Phi, psi and omega in degrees: 000138171296155178297126187283352184264124174254141176246135180299326178301335182274352177274125180289143177284129182235155174295147175296161178308327175266357179086002191253018175192183179240153173210160186237111172282119175283305189208149171216149181226130353290155182310135175086356178304149175261188187287342184264345186228022180274155176271314170211155188220133176239136177216165170236125184257155178246115179253109181230022177201168179277066181255141174295151173287150167304146176265134181230091178290139179085008186237134176270128179246141165235135180234149182222123176296129179251309190219153174101175180283347177094201177192164181267133175258122174248116183266150185296355179265010177094351177287152173238153178211126172269098176278072192239351180252116186307145172061032177242103180298140175222130185258138173200158183285139182286348176281351188287138175291128179230118172255145184242137173239117186286139181276351178192225178280207180295150177226170172237141174222164181264135182229130166246135173235134177231134175288107197302320183288344183246342180206165171247134174227162179208155175243119171264149172247125170263138181245167183282166315287155178195157172242121182225160173244123175297140186291179183290343184256356183295120179258337187204141165237137187240119173287098181280325192205140174087215191210140174234124174261129182235101189040250188261007175258148174241132175246128181253166176312125184105346178274146173229149179238121176268118182308098183291328187218172177277003184294141180287151173223150172266131179254125176245121179262137175282167179298144178088000182276154175220119180236136176258121180263128182259121177241131178229126182235131184288143177282129179071000000 
């Protein structure tokens, strides 16, 4: 069995689909899937300029600010959203035209993408200190801040844990921690 801990520093930076930013893919399902055939995908993007987001028709997206002052998102339907509060998930359709205006310098954000016709996904934020048991649809935990103990494994900031089996595991958050829990459930 492969190591269930993934570290962001081991994930190569790649250009966005539109070539106007960089992202590091933490996990994709099925493993090895590309942009046109993933069921779900988790990545961390680096946003350092006012570039539009790539379009992903048929994909539901959830974005969470990790570091930096954040940015304002102007969606093509006239809505705006200030992604300026760390660890506050915001969901939007992947086909939406999204223009970004930085609130300060460069930022990093966590992204979940889920193929809408096949699955539903969400990102929950776990805060300190707590003991929790990941749910039946939890596919990944990302330690954004602090420390997360999973039975005999320890995750530090930038570490992710991909749930390798259906066996239950207890998660213990250290004081000052923030963990992003990704749940994905198939449709039908």
